[in-house]
Residue, then its C-alpha position, 0 to 999 in steps of 0.5 A: m500499499r505505501t509502495t503504491r502511494i509513493w508510486h502515485l506521489l512520484l507520477a504527480l510530481a512528474a506531471g507537475g514538472a512537465i507542466w511547469a517546463i512547458s508553461t515556463p519559457a526557456q532561456a534563449q540566446l539573444v542575436a549578438g547586439c540585441s537586449c530585452p527591456a528591463g525585466f523581461d527574459p529572451v525566449s528566442g534570438t528576437t523576443c523577450m517574455k515577462g509573464p505571458v507578455t512577449t515583446p520584440a528584443i531591442c536590436p539597434f544593429n539591425n539599422i545600421g546599413h540604413i543609417a550609415a547609407a543615409q548618412q552618405q547620401q546627405s553628403f552626396w546630395g550637398i555635392e549635388t547641389i554644388l554641381q547643379q550651381r556650376r552646371d547652371q552657370i555654364q549653361a547661362t554663359p555664351v560660349p567663346g567665339a560661338m553664336s549661342s544663346r546666353v539662356s542655354g549655351y547651346s542654341s541660338s535664340s532672340l533672347d540673346e538681344d534682350t538686355g540683362a537676360l539671365g544677367y549675362s548679356g550687354q555690360s553685365q556679361k563683363t561684370n557678372p563674376l561668374a561670367s569669367s575669362l573662361y566664358d567671355v564673349a571673344p572675337s576669336s575661337e582661341t580656347a580660354n584658360p581654365v576656371w578654378g573654384a573653392w567652396v564650403q557647405g554646412l548640412g543638417e538633417w533630422e529623419h524618423d524611421d518607423p519600424l519595418s518588422e516586428s524585430d525592427i525598432g523605430h529610430f530618430n536620426t540627427t546628421y550634421t556634415a561640414q565638407g568643402g571642395v576645390d574644382h577645375t573647369q576646363q572648356g572645349v574638351i571634346s567640342a567648343d560647347d562643352a565643358l568639364v568640371l573635375g574637383v575633390v572633396s573632404s568632409w567631417t560628418s556627425t550622426h546621433v541615433s536615438y531608439d523609440n521607447t529605449p535609452t539606447t543610442m548610437d553615433l556615427v562620426g569621421p571624415g570623409v573624402g572624395v572626387y567629383s566630375e561633371y560633364v556639360k554639353g549644351g543642355f545635356s549634363t551628367d555628373l559622378t561622385a566617389k567617396l570614402d567615409f572613415l567613421q567610429m561607431g559607438q553603441d550606448f545601451g543605457g545599461a542593458a548591455p556592454n556598450v560597443s564601439i567599432g570602426i565603419t568604412n562607407a564607400g559610395v558612388s553617385g551619379n546623375a543625368q539630366y537635360k534642360f529645356t528652356g522655355t519663355g524667358n529665363d525659365f527652364v525644365e530639367p528632367t533627370m534620373g540618377f542613382t546612389l550605391t553605398h557599401t558599408g564595411f566594418a572593421s576587425g572584430a565585427a564578426a564577434l558582434g555578428l556584423e556583416d557588410a550591407y549595401t544599398v542602391r538607391l534609384q530616383a527619377g524626376v524633374r527640376l523647374g527653374t528660373t533666373w532673374d537680375a536683381g540689380n547691382n550685378i547680382s543674378v538669382d537662381a531658383s529652382l525646385k526639384g521633385l523626385v520619386y526614389g527608392d531602394a532597389i537594394a537595401q540591407g537595412t540590417s547588418i546582422t548575420g545569421a543567428p548562432a545555433t543556439t538561438l531559436t530564430s534566423s537572422i533579423s532583416p528589416s528593409d525598405e527595399g522596394l518602397v517607393r518614396g517622394e523628395l522635393d528639393p528648393e533651391l535659391c542661388f545668389n550670384l554676387a560680386d568678386g566671383y562669390s555665390v551663396s546657395l540656400s537648399g533644403q530637401l524633404q523626404f516623405g512616404e511609408a515609414i519615413m520623414a525626413g528634412s534637411a537644410g544646406f548653406n554654401l559659399r563658392r568663390q570663382f577665381 
């Protein structure tokens, strides 16, 4: 009888243990770079639990590829505004020794007799500092000397991204960039009505990232160096920029996990092609299309964190509308508004490799690949005396899971 009771007791204990094991979540290992909110325990590589409540783990590493690419795209945008300004100057100036329009520089026009058109005709052509000796109307077809230019620029951006998956986390970025460059313009490279711009650029960029509903923050800070070029022939133009950014990433988990610091190299290429059609007066329409490629690579030690390289390819197309007027006192103003539709054809928003064998889930992969978004870029350029020009530019990006705005200021001197 006693043996039977002991046997029943053992069966009851075994059943209770089985029920407890089933109802109690197993302690799992989170994917590298992830952490659970306070009071929660991991039940998979990307999920945490507290009692009956489950919540995604905090995984800020998934966004490194996207954030690094967005940082470099801001620098490319700034360089593009410089090339855009230079392109407008070239296309608005007569070709030496050619019967060409002062509006477009590539076809004859009745506007050539219109005094003050674009601020480059008559006496204003001689006094306008942007119409340098390279583009002065000359009695002969002799090739003029090249033109040099130097510029400095300040850029600021804010961006909020909503989560793109259950394991993703919304984040807010603020990015500040200071950059400057020197370029050289050669006219008459292939034909009398073309020009080639070649330049070098250096930069310093700082991005601070905060994550929604968590104390985790990240900083990406460092210098960059690159080269840029632009070819202009009549209304057609194309440009190409290549750049390397050498960044230090610092991740602060607010005490939830050890802080992380690692080197990152952004290698990127950006290019555009456009054609300017002139209309009534000084107005123009300029269809444009372009791309940006960014490769985000990690320094040694990244493998221990589960980090791997990330790629982002952005494609865009749209149109730029603009006009120019003479403000008097040898000052002309170029105003334009560019509208773009863009999207990432390739977007590795995560930089986390496959989960370890002990983890219950595979790698995290939130991505904005395939999402179509919009962008508006207004700009004002003031062409001043003594070869100076000042530009104010803006950028608004909008669409699914993103809202961002940028502002830029640059000062250029031509000599």
